[in-house]
C-alpha positions in Angstrom: 0.0 0.0 0.0 1.4 3.4 -1.0 1.5 6.5 1.1 -1.8 7.8 -0.3 -3.5 4.5 0.5 -2.1 4.6 4.0 -3.4 8.2 4.6 -6.8 7.3 3.2 -7.0 4.2 5.5 -6.0 6.3 8.5 -8.7 8.9 7.7 -11.4 6.3 7.2 -10.5 4.4 10.4 -10.3 7.7 12.3 -13.8 8.7 11.1 -15.2 5.3 12.1 -13.5 5.3 15.5 -14.4 8.9 16.2 -18.0 8.4 15.2 -18.4 5.3 17.4 -16.8 7.1 20.3 -19.1 10.1 19.9 -22.1 7.6 19.8 -21.0 5.9 23.0 -20.0 8.8 25.2 -23.1 10.5 26.6 -23.8 14.2 26.2 -23.5 16.6 23.3 -20.2 17.0 21.6 -20.2 19.9 19.1 -17.7 18.7 16.6 -17.6 18.7 12.9 -16.5 15.9 10.7 -12.9 17.1 10.7 -12.7 17.1 14.5 -14.4 13.6 14.5 -11.7 12.3 12.2 -9.0 13.9 14.3 -10.5 12.4 17.4 -10.3 9.0 15.8 -6.7 9.4 14.7 -5.7 10.6 18.2 -7.6 7.6 19.6 -5.7 5.3 17.3 -2.4 6.6 18.7 -3.7 6.3 22.3 -5.1 2.8 21.7 -1.9 1.7 20.0 0.2 3.0 22.8 -1.9 1.4 25.5 -2.0 -1.9 23.5 1.8 -1.9 23.3 2.2 -1.1 27.0 -0.4 -3.7 28.2 0.1 -6.5 25.7 3.5 -5.8 24.2 1.8 -6.0 20.8 4.0 -6.1 17.7 3.1 -3.4 15.2 4.6 -5.4 12.4 1.2 -7.2 11.8 0.0 -4.4 9.5 -2.1 -1.3 9.6 -5.5 -2.8 9.5 -6.2 -5.3 12.2 -9.3 -6.0 14.3 -7.5 -5.5 17.5 -6.2 -2.2 16.2 -9.6 -1.0 15.3 -11.0 -1.9 18.7 -8.0 -0.2 20.3 -8.7 2.9 18.1 -12.3 3.1 19.4 -11.2 2.7 23.0 -8.5 5.3 22.6 -11.0 7.7 20.9 -13.4 7.2 23.8 -10.6 8.1 26.2 -9.6 11.1 24.2 -13.3 12.3 23.9 -13.8 11.9 27.7 -10.7 14.0 28.3 -11.9 16.6 25.7 -15.4 16.8 27.3 -13.9 17.1 30.8 -11.5 19.9 29.8 -14.1 21.7 27.8 -16.5 21.5 30.7 -14.0 22.9 33.1 -13.4 26.0 31.0 -17.1 26.9 31.3 -17.8 27.0 27.6 -21.1 25.5 26.8 -22.5 25.0 23.3 
């Protein structure tokens, strides 16, 4: 897979993980599609990092794995909870 294919895969997985995280976390998150994709991409990094720490996973298995997608969703949920917590503390309400 070339660089363009990798970027497209990352964006699609980011969109899916961000959308699922927004559906699971209660409350209203005022985010556009770009922020949802970014949330999923950040969640992928968080999920991958936690997976490596906990399970000593080998990233050589490829970009698209079921465990990686699940880790991306869990990481996106963690990132969204942090975002909602920080945004709620600043007093801004949308």
